[in-house]
PyMOL Python script that loads the backbone (N, CA, C, O; Angstrom):
from pymol import cmd

cmd.read_pdbstr("""\
ATOM      1  N   UNK A   1       0.720  -1.201  -0.007  1.00  0.00           N
ATOM      2  CA  UNK A   1      -0.043   0.126   0.074  1.00  0.00           C
ATOM      3  C   UNK A   1       0.888   1.089   0.132  1.00  0.00           C
ATOM      4  O   UNK A   1       1.865   0.960   0.869  1.00  0.00           O
ATOM      5  N   UNK A   2       0.690   2.255  -0.694  1.00  0.00           N
ATOM      6  CA  UNK A   2       1.257   3.220  -0.963  1.00  0.00           C
ATOM      7  C   UNK A   2       1.281   4.051   0.005  1.00  0.00           C
ATOM      8  O   UNK A   2       0.178   3.811   0.496  1.00  0.00           O
ATOM      9  N   UNK A   3       1.747   4.888   0.669  1.00  0.00           N
ATOM     10  CA  UNK A   3       1.877   6.049   2.145  1.00  0.00           C
ATOM     11  C   UNK A   3       1.810   7.566   1.273  1.00  0.00           C
ATOM     12  O   UNK A   3       2.394   8.122   0.342  1.00  0.00           O
ATOM     13  N   UNK A   4       0.810   7.793   2.135  1.00  0.00           N
ATOM     14  CA  UNK A   4       0.627   9.637   1.705  1.00  0.00           C
ATOM     15  C   UNK A   4       1.818  10.313   1.987  1.00  0.00           C
ATOM     16  O   UNK A   4       2.604  10.005   2.883  1.00  0.00           O
ATOM     17  N   UNK A   5       1.945  11.343   1.115  1.00  0.00           N
ATOM     18  CA  UNK A   5       2.930  12.651   1.828  1.00  0.00           C
ATOM     19  C   UNK A   5       2.387  13.410   2.191  1.00  0.00           C
ATOM     20  O   UNK A   5       2.791  14.493   1.767  1.00  0.00           O
ATOM     21  N   UNK A   6       1.641  13.465   2.783  1.00  0.00           N
ATOM     22  CA  UNK A   6       0.674  14.516   3.270  1.00  0.00           C
ATOM     23  C   UNK A   6       1.901  15.321   4.387  1.00  0.00           C
ATOM     24  O   UNK A   6       2.603  14.566   5.059  1.00  0.00           O
ATOM     25  N   UNK A   7       2.046  16.463   4.491  1.00  0.00           N
ATOM     26  CA  UNK A   7       2.436  17.304   5.622  1.00  0.00           C
ATOM     27  C   UNK A   7       1.633  18.115   6.576  1.00  0.00           C
ATOM     28  O   UNK A   7       0.564  18.592   6.194  1.00  0.00           O
ATOM     29  N   UNK A   8       1.904  18.238   7.343  1.00  0.00           N
ATOM     30  CA  UNK A   8       1.171  19.416   8.209  1.00  0.00           C
ATOM     31  C   UNK A   8       2.253  20.584   8.574  1.00  0.00           C
ATOM     32  O   UNK A   8       3.465  20.369   8.569  1.00  0.00           O
ATOM     33  N   UNK A   9       1.701  21.778   8.874  1.00  0.00           N
ATOM     34  CA  UNK A   9       2.876  22.939   9.207  1.00  0.00           C
ATOM     35  C   UNK A   9       2.762  22.976  10.332  1.00  0.00           C
ATOM     36  O   UNK A   9       1.653  23.257  10.787  1.00  0.00           O
ATOM     37  N   UNK A  10       4.088  22.652  11.395  1.00  0.00           N
ATOM     38  CA  UNK A  10       4.082  23.329  12.619  1.00  0.00           C
ATOM     39  C   UNK A  10       4.226  24.606  13.096  1.00  0.00           C
ATOM     40  O   UNK A  10       5.304  25.194  13.184  1.00  0.00           O
ATOM     41  N   UNK A  11       2.940  25.128  13.466  1.00  0.00           N
ATOM     42  CA  UNK A  11       3.249  26.488  13.782  1.00  0.00           C
ATOM     43  C   UNK A  11       3.223  26.673  15.356  1.00  0.00           C
ATOM     44  O   UNK A  11       2.536  26.043  16.160  1.00  0.00           O
ATOM     45  N   UNK A  12       4.527  28.121  15.713  1.00  0.00           N
ATOM     46  CA  UNK A  12       4.789  28.516  17.203  1.00  0.00           C
ATOM     47  C   UNK A  12       4.217  29.464  17.124  1.00  0.00           C
ATOM     48  O   UNK A  12       3.649  29.710  16.060  1.00  0.00           O
ATOM     49  N   UNK A  13       4.137  30.391  18.238  1.00  0.00           N
ATOM     50  CA  UNK A  13       3.809  31.189  18.550  1.00  0.00           C
ATOM     51  C   UNK A  13       4.543  32.167  19.582  1.00  0.00           C
ATOM     52  O   UNK A  13       5.016  31.565  20.546  1.00  0.00           O
ATOM     53  N   UNK A  14       4.735  33.550  19.578  1.00  0.00           N
ATOM     54  CA  UNK A  14       5.179  34.562  20.297  1.00  0.00           C
ATOM     55  C   UNK A  14       4.058  35.767  20.882  1.00  0.00           C
ATOM     56  O   UNK A  14       2.978  36.284  20.594  1.00  0.00           O
ATOM     57  N   UNK A  15       5.020  35.802  21.793  1.00  0.00           N
ATOM     58  CA  UNK A  15       3.635  37.196  22.401  1.00  0.00           C
ATOM     59  C   UNK A  15       4.156  38.207  21.923  1.00  0.00           C
ATOM     60  O   UNK A  15       5.352  38.495  21.903  1.00  0.00           O
ATOM     61  N   UNK A  16       2.805  39.090  21.307  1.00  0.00           N
ATOM     62  CA  UNK A  16       3.793  40.686  20.952  1.00  0.00           C
ATOM     63  C   UNK A  16       2.415  41.708  21.030  1.00  0.00           C
ATOM     64  O   UNK A  16       1.485  41.340  21.748  1.00  0.00           O
ATOM     65  N   UNK A  17       2.312  42.914  20.324  1.00  0.00           N
ATOM     66  CA  UNK A  17       1.667  43.688  20.391  1.00  0.00           C
ATOM     67  C   UNK A  17       1.054  44.005  19.067  1.00  0.00           C
ATOM     68  O   UNK A  17       1.850  44.096  18.132  1.00  0.00           O
ATOM     69  N   UNK A  18      -0.142  44.178  18.829  1.00  0.00           N
ATOM     70  CA  UNK A  18      -0.629  44.905  17.479  1.00  0.00           C
ATOM     71  C   UNK A  18      -0.975  46.307  18.174  1.00  0.00           C
ATOM     72  O   UNK A  18      -1.632  46.398  19.211  1.00  0.00           O
ATOM     73  N   UNK A  19      -0.333  47.606  17.313  1.00  0.00           N
ATOM     74  CA  UNK A  19      -0.287  48.768  17.269  1.00  0.00           C
ATOM     75  C   UNK A  19      -1.121  49.516  16.181  1.00  0.00           C
ATOM     76  O   UNK A  19      -0.763  49.336  15.017  1.00  0.00           O
ATOM     77  N   UNK A  20      -2.116  50.277  16.399  1.00  0.00           N
ATOM     78  CA  UNK A  20      -2.487  51.261  15.436  1.00  0.00           C
ATOM     79  C   UNK A  20      -2.531  52.716  15.809  1.00  0.00           C
ATOM     80  O   UNK A  20      -3.347  53.017  16.681  1.00  0.00           O
ATOM     81  N   UNK A  21      -1.796  53.657  15.298  1.00  0.00           N
ATOM     82  CA  UNK A  21      -1.593  55.163  15.521  1.00  0.00           C
ATOM     83  C   UNK A  21      -2.431  55.807  14.595  1.00  0.00           C
ATOM     84  O   UNK A  21      -3.231  55.274  13.826  1.00  0.00           O
ATOM     85  N   UNK A  22      -2.145  57.141  14.752  1.00  0.00           N
ATOM     86  CA  UNK A  22      -3.062  57.982  13.923  1.00  0.00           C
ATOM     87  C   UNK A  22      -2.943  58.309  12.610  1.00  0.00           C
ATOM     88  O   UNK A  22      -1.755  58.165  12.319  1.00  0.00           O
ATOM     89  N   UNK A  23      -3.552  58.667  11.690  1.00  0.00           N
ATOM     90  CA  UNK A  23      -3.508  58.898  10.779  1.00  0.00           C
ATOM     91  C   UNK A  23      -2.261  59.823  10.080  1.00  0.00           C
ATOM     92  O   UNK A  23      -1.798  59.440   9.006  1.00  0.00           O
ATOM     93  N   UNK A  24      -1.965  60.517  10.445  1.00  0.00           N
ATOM     94  CA  UNK A  24      -0.597  61.375  10.203  1.00  0.00           C
ATOM     95  C   UNK A  24       0.568  60.841  10.944  1.00  0.00           C
ATOM     96  O   UNK A  24       1.512  61.595  11.182  1.00  0.00           O
ATOM     97  N   UNK A  25       0.583  59.628  11.323  1.00  0.00           N
ATOM     98  CA  UNK A  25       1.805  58.941  11.895  1.00  0.00           C
ATOM     99  C   UNK A  25       1.932  59.506  13.234  1.00  0.00           C
ATOM    100  O   UNK A  25       1.323  60.478  13.680  1.00  0.00           O
ATOM    101  N   UNK A  26       2.828  58.753  13.841  1.00  0.00           N
ATOM    102  CA  UNK A  26       3.373  59.207  15.153  1.00  0.00           C
ATOM    103  C   UNK A  26       4.351  57.794  15.711  1.00  0.00           C
ATOM    104  O   UNK A  26       4.129  56.587  15.614  1.00  0.00           O
ATOM    105  N   UNK A  27       5.636  58.654  16.392  1.00  0.00           N
ATOM    106  CA  UNK A  27       6.341  57.662  16.821  1.00  0.00           C
ATOM    107  C   UNK A  27       6.915  57.570  18.326  1.00  0.00           C
ATOM    108  O   UNK A  27       7.262  58.437  19.128  1.00  0.00           O
ATOM    109  N   UNK A  28       6.876  56.289  18.373  1.00  0.00           N
ATOM    110  CA  UNK A  28       7.066  55.885  20.218  1.00  0.00           C
ATOM    111  C   UNK A  28       8.132  54.922  20.523  1.00  0.00           C
ATOM    112  O   UNK A  28       8.443  54.010  19.757  1.00  0.00           O
ATOM    113  N   UNK A  29       8.535  55.085  21.351  1.00  0.00           N
ATOM    114  CA  UNK A  29       9.636  53.886  21.445  1.00  0.00           C
ATOM    115  C   UNK A  29      10.676  53.766  20.011  1.00  0.00           C
ATOM    116  O   UNK A  29      10.554  52.646  19.513  1.00  0.00           O
ATOM    117  N   UNK A  30      11.291  54.323  19.532  1.00  0.00           N
ATOM    118  CA  UNK A  30      11.990  53.838  18.722  1.00  0.00           C
ATOM    119  C   UNK A  30      10.976  53.437  17.437  1.00  0.00           C
ATOM    120  O   UNK A  30      11.601  53.238  16.395  1.00  0.00           O
ATOM    121  N   UNK A  31       9.880  53.324  17.363  1.00  0.00           N
ATOM    122  CA  UNK A  31       8.893  53.073  16.455  1.00  0.00           C
ATOM    123  C   UNK A  31       8.169  54.217  15.596  1.00  0.00           C
ATOM    124  O   UNK A  31       8.155  55.374  16.016  1.00  0.00           O
ATOM    125  N   UNK A  32       7.555  53.854  14.356  1.00  0.00           N
ATOM    126  CA  UNK A  32       6.784  54.486  13.893  1.00  0.00           C
ATOM    127  C   UNK A  32       5.526  54.114  13.374  1.00  0.00           C
ATOM    128  O   UNK A  32       5.448  53.448  12.342  1.00  0.00           O
ATOM    129  N   UNK A  33       4.235  54.603  14.193  1.00  0.00           N
ATOM    130  CA  UNK A  33       2.534  53.912  14.303  1.00  0.00           C
ATOM    131  C   UNK A  33       2.142  54.812  13.045  1.00  0.00           C
ATOM    132  O   UNK A  33       2.544  55.971  13.155  1.00  0.00           O
ATOM    133  N   UNK A  34       1.471  54.536  11.921  1.00  0.00           N
ATOM    134  CA  UNK A  34      -0.034  54.992  11.289  1.00  0.00           C
ATOM    135  C   UNK A  34      -0.862  54.061  11.152  1.00  0.00           C
ATOM    136  O   UNK A  34      -0.729  52.892  11.513  1.00  0.00           O
ATOM    137  N   UNK A  35      -1.538  54.436  10.750  1.00  0.00           N
ATOM    138  CA  UNK A  35      -3.242  54.116  10.699  1.00  0.00           C
ATOM    139  C   UNK A  35      -3.277  52.667  10.413  1.00  0.00           C
ATOM    140  O   UNK A  35      -4.388  52.164  10.580  1.00  0.00           O
ATOM    141  N   UNK A  36      -1.942  51.530   9.857  1.00  0.00           N
ATOM    142  CA  UNK A  36      -2.288  50.648   9.813  1.00  0.00           C
ATOM    143  C   UNK A  36      -1.952  49.906  10.991  1.00  0.00           C
ATOM    144  O   UNK A  36      -1.754  50.538  12.028  1.00  0.00           O
ATOM    145  N   UNK A  37      -1.833  48.335  10.984  1.00  0.00           N
ATOM    146  CA  UNK A  37      -1.771  47.457  11.756  1.00  0.00           C
ATOM    147  C   UNK A  37       0.062  47.315  11.955  1.00  0.00           C
ATOM    148  O   UNK A  37       0.798  47.017  11.014  1.00  0.00           O
ATOM    149  N   UNK A  38       0.538  47.591  13.331  1.00  0.00           N
ATOM    150  CA  UNK A  38       1.687  47.282  13.136  1.00  0.00           C
ATOM    151  C   UNK A  38       2.327  46.158  14.002  1.00  0.00           C
ATOM    152  O   UNK A  38       2.583  46.556  15.139  1.00  0.00           O
ATOM    153  N   UNK A  39       2.690  44.708  13.737  1.00  0.00           N
ATOM    154  CA  UNK A  39       2.952  43.965  15.065  1.00  0.00           C
ATOM    155  C   UNK A  39       4.464  43.891  15.307  1.00  0.00           C
ATOM    156  O   UNK A  39       5.369  43.838  14.474  1.00  0.00           O
ATOM    157  N   UNK A  40       4.525  43.900  16.694  1.00  0.00           N
ATOM    158  CA  UNK A  40       5.762  44.247  17.373  1.00  0.00           C
ATOM    159  C   UNK A  40       5.903  42.320  18.076  1.00  0.00           C
ATOM    160  O   UNK A  40       4.970  41.738  18.629  1.00  0.00           O
ATOM    161  N   UNK A  41       7.280  41.726  17.826  1.00  0.00           N
ATOM    162  CA  UNK A  41       7.175  40.886  19.084  1.00  0.00           C
ATOM    163  C   UNK A  41       7.571  41.621  20.351  1.00  0.00           C
ATOM    164  O   UNK A  41       8.228  42.661  20.316  1.00  0.00           O
ATOM    165  N   UNK A  42       7.067  40.934  21.695  1.00  0.00           N
ATOM    166  CA  UNK A  42       7.409  41.324  22.781  1.00  0.00           C
ATOM    167  C   UNK A  42       8.934  41.627  22.981  1.00  0.00           C
ATOM    168  O   UNK A  42       9.442  42.698  23.310  1.00  0.00           O
ATOM    169  N   UNK A  43       9.625  40.274  22.669  1.00  0.00           N
ATOM    170  CA  UNK A  43      11.008  39.987  22.997  1.00  0.00           C
ATOM    171  C   UNK A  43      12.229  41.065  21.797  1.00  0.00           C
ATOM    172  O   UNK A  43      13.458  41.083  21.859  1.00  0.00           O
ATOM    173  N   UNK A  44      11.485  41.704  20.986  1.00  0.00           N
ATOM    174  CA  UNK A  44      11.996  42.673  20.440  1.00  0.00           C
ATOM    175  C   UNK A  44      11.933  43.879  21.391  1.00  0.00           C
ATOM    176  O   UNK A  44      12.561  44.847  20.964  1.00  0.00           O
ATOM    177  N   UNK A  45      11.451  44.018  22.333  1.00  0.00           N
ATOM    178  CA  UNK A  45      11.651  45.586  22.742  1.00  0.00           C
ATOM    179  C   UNK A  45      11.780  45.539  24.531  1.00  0.00           C
ATOM    180  O   UNK A  45      11.177  44.795  25.305  1.00  0.00           O
ATOM    181  N   UNK A  46      12.583  46.397  24.773  1.00  0.00           N
ATOM    182  CA  UNK A  46      12.506  46.594  26.287  1.00  0.00           C
ATOM    183  C   UNK A  46      11.650  46.757  27.255  1.00  0.00           C
ATOM    184  O   UNK A  46      10.642  47.320  26.827  1.00  0.00           O
ATOM    185  N   UNK A  47      11.602  46.549  28.230  1.00  0.00           N
ATOM    186  CA  UNK A  47      10.090  46.904  28.819  1.00  0.00           C
ATOM    187  C   UNK A  47       9.977  48.267  29.162  1.00  0.00           C
ATOM    188  O   UNK A  47       8.879  48.701  29.510  1.00  0.00           O
ATOM    189  N   UNK A  48      10.968  49.000  29.109  1.00  0.00           N
ATOM    190  CA  UNK A  48      10.421  50.376  28.963  1.00  0.00           C
ATOM    191  C   UNK A  48       9.538  51.279  27.651  1.00  0.00           C
ATOM    192  O   UNK A  48       8.716  52.181  27.486  1.00  0.00           O
ATOM    193  N   UNK A  49      10.490  50.174  26.823  1.00  0.00           N
ATOM    194  CA  UNK A  49       9.163  50.752  25.306  1.00  0.00           C
ATOM    195  C   UNK A  49       8.055  49.905  25.445  1.00  0.00           C
ATOM    196  O   UNK A  49       6.916  50.268  25.155  1.00  0.00           O
ATOM    197  N   UNK A  50       8.290  48.973  25.804  1.00  0.00           N
ATOM    198  CA  UNK A  50       6.575  48.525  25.805  1.00  0.00           C
ATOM    199  C   UNK A  50       5.673  49.032  26.791  1.00  0.00           C
ATOM    200  O   UNK A  50       4.457  48.852  26.732  1.00  0.00           O
ATOM    201  N   UNK A  51       6.353  49.770  27.849  1.00  0.00           N
ATOM    202  CA  UNK A  51       5.424  50.797  29.088  1.00  0.00           C
ATOM    203  C   UNK A  51       4.676  51.909  28.195  1.00  0.00           C
ATOM    204  O   UNK A  51       3.475  52.164  28.118  1.00  0.00           O
ATOM    205  N   UNK A  52       6.010  52.603  27.413  1.00  0.00           N
ATOM    206  CA  UNK A  52       5.777  53.736  26.619  1.00  0.00           C
ATOM    207  C   UNK A  52       4.603  53.679  25.529  1.00  0.00           C
ATOM    208  O   UNK A  52       3.798  54.569  25.255  1.00  0.00           O
ATOM    209  N   UNK A  53       4.712  52.495  25.023  1.00  0.00           N
ATOM    210  CA  UNK A  53       3.806  52.194  23.925  1.00  0.00           C
ATOM    211  C   UNK A  53       2.705  51.846  24.316  1.00  0.00           C
ATOM    212  O   UNK A  53       1.705  52.145  23.662  1.00  0.00           O
ATOM    213  N   UNK A  54       2.617  51.079  25.560  1.00  0.00           N
ATOM    214  CA  UNK A  54       0.994  50.797  26.538  1.00  0.00           C
ATOM    215  C   UNK A  54       0.580  52.121  27.023  1.00  0.00           C
ATOM    216  O   UNK A  54      -0.632  52.313  26.924  1.00  0.00           O
ATOM    217  N   UNK A  55       1.305  53.139  27.548  1.00  0.00           N
ATOM    218  CA  UNK A  55       0.627  54.191  28.132  1.00  0.00           C
ATOM    219  C   UNK A  55       0.112  55.297  27.080  1.00  0.00           C
ATOM    220  O   UNK A  55      -0.792  56.037  27.467  1.00  0.00           O
ATOM    221  N   UNK A  56       0.605  55.459  25.818  1.00  0.00           N
ATOM    222  CA  UNK A  56       0.623  56.426  25.234  1.00  0.00           C
ATOM    223  C   UNK A  56      -0.923  56.280  24.333  1.00  0.00           C
ATOM    224  O   UNK A  56      -1.351  55.365  23.631  1.00  0.00           O
ATOM    225  N   UNK A  57      -1.499  57.599  24.709  1.00  0.00           N
ATOM    226  CA  UNK A  57      -2.940  57.674  24.674  1.00  0.00           C
ATOM    227  C   UNK A  57      -3.432  57.809  22.912  1.00  0.00           C
ATOM    228  O   UNK A  57      -4.565  58.150  22.570  1.00  0.00           O
ATOM    229  N   UNK A  58      -2.826  57.621  22.391  1.00  0.00           N
ATOM    230  CA  UNK A  58      -3.008  58.082  20.820  1.00  0.00           C
ATOM    231  C   UNK A  58      -2.639  56.915  20.117  1.00  0.00           C
ATOM    232  O   UNK A  58      -2.260  56.891  18.946  1.00  0.00           O
ATOM    233  N   UNK A  59      -2.759  55.989  20.840  1.00  0.00           N
ATOM    234  CA  UNK A  59      -1.618  54.428  20.183  1.00  0.00           C
ATOM    235  C   UNK A  59      -3.117  53.548  21.066  1.00  0.00           C
ATOM    236  O   UNK A  59      -3.603  53.695  22.187  1.00  0.00           O
ATOM    237  N   UNK A  60      -3.499  52.533  19.764  1.00  0.00           N
ATOM    238  CA  UNK A  60      -4.430  52.000  19.933  1.00  0.00           C
ATOM    239  C   UNK A  60      -3.361  50.188  20.175  1.00  0.00           C
ATOM    240  O   UNK A  60      -2.576  49.624  19.412  1.00  0.00           O
ATOM    241  N   UNK A  61      -3.805  49.862  21.401  1.00  0.00           N
ATOM    242  CA  UNK A  61      -2.729  48.819  21.766  1.00  0.00           C
ATOM    243  C   UNK A  61      -3.661  47.680  21.789  1.00  0.00           C
ATOM    244  O   UNK A  61      -4.806  47.814  22.219  1.00  0.00           O
ATOM    245  N   UNK A  62      -3.097  46.296  21.232  1.00  0.00           N
ATOM    246  CA  UNK A  62      -3.898  45.225  21.381  1.00  0.00           C
ATOM    247  C   UNK A  62      -2.929  44.153  21.821  1.00  0.00           C
ATOM    248  O   UNK A  62      -1.902  44.330  21.165  1.00  0.00           O
ATOM    249  N   UNK A  63      -2.755  42.885  22.820  1.00  0.00           N
ATOM    250  CA  UNK A  63      -2.076  41.825  22.501  1.00  0.00           C
ATOM    251  C   UNK A  63      -2.594  40.936  21.991  1.00  0.00           C
ATOM    252  O   UNK A  63      -3.741  40.492  21.935  1.00  0.00           O
ATOM    253  N   UNK A  64      -1.204  40.572  21.425  1.00  0.00           N
ATOM    254  CA  UNK A  64      -1.747  39.452  20.449  1.00  0.00           C
ATOM    255  C   UNK A  64      -0.670  37.974  20.271  1.00  0.00           C
ATOM    256  O   UNK A  64       0.390  37.973  20.897  1.00  0.00           O
ATOM    257  N   UNK A  65      -0.857  37.365  19.825  1.00  0.00           N
ATOM    258  CA  UNK A  65       0.431  35.981  19.461  1.00  0.00           C
ATOM    259  C   UNK A  65       0.656  35.745  18.021  1.00  0.00           C
ATOM    260  O   UNK A  65      -0.187  35.454  17.172  1.00  0.00           O
ATOM    261  N   UNK A  66       1.561  35.867  17.922  1.00  0.00           N
ATOM    262  CA  UNK A  66       2.405  36.019  15.983  1.00  0.00           C
ATOM    263  C   UNK A  66       3.008  34.875  15.943  1.00  0.00           C
ATOM    264  O   UNK A  66       3.973  34.483  16.601  1.00  0.00           O
ATOM    265  N   UNK A  67       2.201  34.188  14.885  1.00  0.00           N
ATOM    266  CA  UNK A  67       2.594  33.233  14.487  1.00  0.00           C
ATOM    267  C   UNK A  67       3.795  33.010  13.458  1.00  0.00           C
ATOM    268  O   UNK A  67       3.829  33.545  12.350  1.00  0.00           O
ATOM    269  N   UNK A  68       4.869  32.073  14.007  1.00  0.00           N
ATOM    270  CA  UNK A  68       6.077  31.801  13.413  1.00  0.00           C
ATOM    271  C   UNK A  68       6.002  30.290  12.671  1.00  0.00           C
ATOM    272  O   UNK A  68       6.033  29.316  13.424  1.00  0.00           O
ATOM    273  N   UNK A  69       5.892  30.036  11.048  1.00  0.00           N
ATOM    274  CA  UNK A  69       5.764  29.350  10.502  1.00  0.00           C
ATOM    275  C   UNK A  69       6.960  28.211  10.847  1.00  0.00           C
ATOM    276  O   UNK A  69       8.122  28.605  10.949  1.00  0.00           O
ATOM    277  N   UNK A  70       6.757  27.322  10.956  1.00  0.00           N
ATOM    278  CA  UNK A  70       7.711  26.014  11.068  1.00  0.00           C
ATOM    279  C   UNK A  70       7.855  25.290  10.258  1.00  0.00           C
ATOM    280  O   UNK A  70       7.078  25.519   9.331  1.00  0.00           O
ATOM    281  N   UNK A  71       8.747  24.127  10.026  1.00  0.00           N
ATOM    282  CA  UNK A  71       9.174  23.225   9.117  1.00  0.00           C
ATOM    283  C   UNK A  71       7.893  22.231   8.873  1.00  0.00           C
ATOM    284  O   UNK A  71       7.130  22.131   9.834  1.00  0.00           O
ATOM    285  N   UNK A  72       7.637  21.633   7.926  1.00  0.00           N
ATOM    286  CA  UNK A  72       6.646  20.805   7.796  1.00  0.00           C
ATOM    287  C   UNK A  72       7.022  19.449   7.954  1.00  0.00           C
ATOM    288  O   UNK A  72       7.965  18.881   7.402  1.00  0.00           O
ATOM    289  N   UNK A  73       5.926  18.820   9.026  1.00  0.00           N
ATOM    290  CA  UNK A  73       6.259  17.480   9.376  1.00  0.00           C
ATOM    291  C   UNK A  73       5.723  16.507   8.937  1.00  0.00           C
ATOM    292  O   UNK A  73       4.800  16.805   8.180  1.00  0.00           O
ATOM    293  N   UNK A  74       5.903  15.292   9.085  1.00  0.00           N
ATOM    294  CA  UNK A  74       4.522  13.983   8.086  1.00  0.00           C
ATOM    295  C   UNK A  74       3.587  14.190   9.078  1.00  0.00           C
ATOM    296  O   UNK A  74       3.714  14.263  10.301  1.00  0.00           O
ATOM    297  N   UNK A  75       2.521  14.281   8.274  1.00  0.00           N
ATOM    298  CA  UNK A  75       1.189  13.952   8.869  1.00  0.00           C
ATOM    299  C   UNK A  75       0.976  12.482   9.514  1.00  0.00           C
ATOM    300  O   UNK A  75       1.187  11.466   8.852  1.00  0.00           O
ATOM    301  N   UNK A  76       0.611  12.457  10.642  1.00  0.00           N
ATOM    302  CA  UNK A  76       0.217  11.158  11.069  1.00  0.00           C
ATOM    303  C   UNK A  76      -0.549  10.068  10.453  1.00  0.00           C
ATOM    304  O   UNK A  76      -1.650  10.608  10.551  1.00  0.00           O
ATOM    305  N   UNK A  77      -0.746   9.178  10.010  1.00  0.00           N
ATOM    306  CA  UNK A  77      -1.386   7.894   9.151  1.00  0.00           C
ATOM    307  C   UNK A  77      -2.708   8.044   9.555  1.00  0.00           C
ATOM    308  O   UNK A  77      -3.163   7.662  10.633  1.00  0.00           O
ATOM    309  N   UNK A  78      -3.216   8.517   8.811  1.00  0.00           N
ATOM    310  CA  UNK A  78      -5.395   9.048   9.061  1.00  0.00           C
ATOM    311  C   UNK A  78      -5.901   9.887   9.089  1.00  0.00           C
ATOM    312  O   UNK A  78      -7.023  10.215   9.476  1.00  0.00           O
ATOM    313  N   UNK A  79      -4.273  10.840   8.222  1.00  0.00           N
ATOM    314  CA  UNK A  79      -4.955  12.407   8.462  1.00  0.00           C
ATOM    315  C   UNK A  79      -4.905  13.111   7.406  1.00  0.00           C
ATOM    316  O   UNK A  79      -5.352  14.258   7.407  1.00  0.00           O
TER     317      UNK A  79
END
""", "prot")
cmd.dss("prot")
cmd.show_as("cartoon", "prot")
cmd.util.cbc("prot")
cmd.orient("prot")
């Protein structure tokens, strides 16, 4: 019997924030934020940078999990 060559993608996540800024753009903690979503991994910033971004009333900040695409692994038989 032939084996299936199906694979599944292993996905890991890291904690981050999604930030939306004002229409004209706004800088805080070394980052430029505009009206589009900007996703930033928490481990790429200092605690002071994170606090400054969260405390800024002109920014909308949401906690997120950022998916990191992993290597493909063979799927278990039967899936």
